[in-house]
N, C-alpha and C positions, 0 to 999 in steps of 0.2 A: 287468137294469136296476140302475142304481146311484143310490141315494138318499143325500142328505147335504146339509148346509148349505154355503153358500159358503165356500171356502177350507178345507174339511175334509180334503182329500186325495183327492177322488173321481177326478180325472184321473190322479193318481199310481197309485191303486189300479187304475183301468181299464187302464193300461199294463201293470201286472204281470199282470192277468188275460188281457190280449191274448196275451201270450207263452205263458202256461200253457194257455190254451184254444184257441189258434190262431184267434183271433177278429178281427173288424173292429170298430173303435170309431166310433160316430156320436156326436159331441159337439156339442151345440147351441151352446156358446160358440165353438167353432172355426168352425162353419158361419156363424154370424152375423158373426164377425169377418172371415172371408174374403170375405163378400159385401157387408157394409156397414160394416166397420171399427168395429163396436160404437157407431156414432153414436147417441147417445141422442136422445130426442125422441118425439113422438107416433107416428111411423111405426115405431119400434123394436118395440113390443109387437105390432103388426099383422104386421110382418115375421117376428118370432120365432114367432108362431103358424103362419104359412105354412111356415116352415122345419120346425117340429115335425111338421106334417102330411106334408110331403114325406119327411122322414126316417123317419117311421113306415111310410109306404108302401114305401120302399126297404128298410127293415129287415125287413119282412114278406117281400119278394121274396128277399132274401139268405138269410133263415132257411129259407124253403121250399125254396130251392136246396140247402140242407144245410150252410150255414156258420153259425158262431156269431157273434152280434152283441151288442155291448155298447152300451147307450144310457147315455151319461154326461150326464144332463140335470139331476139334482138331485131332481126329483119331490118338491117341498117339501110338498105337501098330500096328505092322505089321499084326497081326491077325485081328484086327478091320478093317484095310484097305482092307485086302483080303475078309473078310466076307461081307462088304458092297458092294465091287465091284462085288462079285459073286451074291449078292442079286439083284442088279440092272441089271446084265446080264440076270438073269432068267426072268426079266420083260421086256427085250429088250430096256433098257434105257442106252444110251451112258453115260459113266463116264469119266471125265477128272480130274486128280489129280493135285492140286496146293499145293506147300509147301512153307510156309513163313519161310525163314531162316533169323535169326537175330544174329548179332554179340553180344558178351558178354556185352560190354559197353552199347549198345543201349537197350539190354534186361533188364539189371539192372535198367537203367533209366526208362524204361516202367513200371517195377514193382513198383518203388518208386512213380511214377506219379499216377499209378492205386491206390495204397494204400492211397495216399493223397486224391484222389477223394472219395474213400470209406469213409475215416475218416470224410470228410466234408459233407457226405450225398449226394454226386453227382456221385456216382459210378454206378448208374443204375443197370444193371444185374451183375456187377462185384462183387467179394467178396474179402476181405482182404487176402493177401498172407503173412503169417508169416513164420518164419524160419522152423517150424515143417511141415507146409503144403508144403513148397517149397521142403524140403527133400523128402517127400512122393511123390510128383508129379514128381520129377526128376527121382526117381527110376522106375516110371511107363512109362516114355517117351522113345520110340525107334525111333531114327531119321531114316527117310526113306532113301532108296538107290536111286541113280539117275535112276535106272531101274524102280522103282515104280512110279515115278513122271513125269507128262507131262510138267508142268510149275514150274520151280524152281525160286521163287521170293525172291530176297535178299533185305531185308529192311535195309536201312541206312548203309550199309557196306562201309567203306572208306579205 
């Protein structure tokens, strides 16, 4: 499981883990984009919850079949992290938490680069992060404690 705030480098990190661990990545942003093109609105949250549930089910099947699965979802709140950990425990699936920690300067750079890609039509599953969305997202994010995380990955901290 990969935890981190928006534009922290979670997907970049997931791709590096994929190669190292011979794993499959289930990314909520990618699935949502492929299925509804990140169309915002009232249906988006309902749809995202449905996709989460579906991917949890599939991740369980893949893990039980013996493959490594990386969930690149963000897991922004402690409650979310606890719920998904408990879900997989009831399925006898081992969970390892990775947190992508990014310094402020790198994070701001990542957001600017992301927004430029989106503006140019090269953003893939990314969506534009304006000031209003950023404020909303920051109020939702709860940084994990060291006790919650198995691997604390620091991106570009100098």
